[in-house]
Residue, then its C-alpha position, 0 to 999 in steps of 0.5 A: m412363439w412356444r406361447l403363440l402356439k398355445v394360444f393358438l390352440l386355445v381359440i381353435l378347440l374353443s370355436g369347435f374345429a375338429l382336432p385330431s384327439a392326439a391334437k386336443t391333448y398332447f404336443s411334444d417335440i423330440c430332438i436327437n442327437p444324430e452323432a451321440d453314441f448311447t452305448t458309451l453310457r452308463r450312469f446318470v444323475l437328475y438335475e431340477e428345478e428349485m420348485q415354488d411349494r405347490e409344485a414340489i409336492f408331486q417333483a418327486e413322483i416325476l421325477q421317481g417315474i424319469k428314475e424308473t424310465l431309465t433304469r427299465k432301458g438299463y442306465e445306472y441312477g448315480g444318486t445325485t442331484d448335485v450337477k456340480e458332481s457331474e464327473v460321477a455320471d455319463f450324462v446330467v438330465l435336467v427338469k423342467f417343469s411349470v403350471q402356467q395358466e392360458t385366457v382367450y377370448v371365445p366369440p359366440k357360436t352358434i350350433l345345431l342340437p337334436q332335440f326329438l318332438p313328440g308326437r302329436t294325437y287330435y280328438t276332432y268331435g261334430n255331429i253331420h245331417s244327413y239327408s238319406f236319413g233324415g237325421w242327425y248323427s254325431f261324430n268323432m276322429r281321430t288323428t296321430e302324429s308320430g315323433q320325430w327328431s329336429a335340429v334346433p341351434v342353441t348359440r354359445p354365448g362367448g367370453y374368456e376360456t382358463f386353461y391350464v398349462p402343463e409345460v415338460f422340459v428335459q435336456v440331457y447332457s453327455y458332460r464326459n469330456g469335460k465339455p457339456l454335450l447336448l444329446f437328447e431333448g424333449r418338451a411336453y404340453k397340455l390342455l387343460k380345463r379347470a377340473e382336470k389335475p395339472q400333476e397328473y398329466l405332469k408325472s405321464a409325459a416325463k414319463d413319456l418323453m424320456e421313453k424316446f430317449p434311446t436305450k443303452k444299446t442304441k447307437t447313432e450315426r448321421p445318415k452317410r451320403r452316397k457317393r456319386q457315381t461315375a461314367 
């Protein structure tokens, strides 16, 4: 489902349809457990998937951004990355990120581009015979046309376009009661051209996701149902 959504958005972007600026660059999905009590949480640990060599280069920077964000919100870092030792922490942050490529076919499209047509000056020379004065007389005349803007149709050929799709996926579980309880889940990705750096987005996206994570003082509650009044 996520892959189909990405391909659909790529086709829309490359076809020239206008989308809001935020929708062009950033897509996210956030879910917070309404029954979780974040005031009881204190210490956390990080657990990340084993990355490939090219991804592990900036893996530490991404995790560091998550730690800094949670620490600023009042949580303490447990200092371990082994999920088996989760009993030393109140909650575990699972981090997964990847950089994939998406290739889509973009059909030809004709667009109108503005073009300035410069002005021109015409000179006319000649001779004319005058019966009143009984002779021939020479003359010259200058005509000037001012420049103007015009729309020129330009057809962009179709072809295949390749994009980088960096994606960050974060899940937060609590193991305090011996059973995993999902507290928070977030996903973010972006459509990038080849010239852009996906690692820069991964760093910022991971921090942005954890900005949505409740603070230590937050206590979420399930919405209460109103009692039906009887006459």
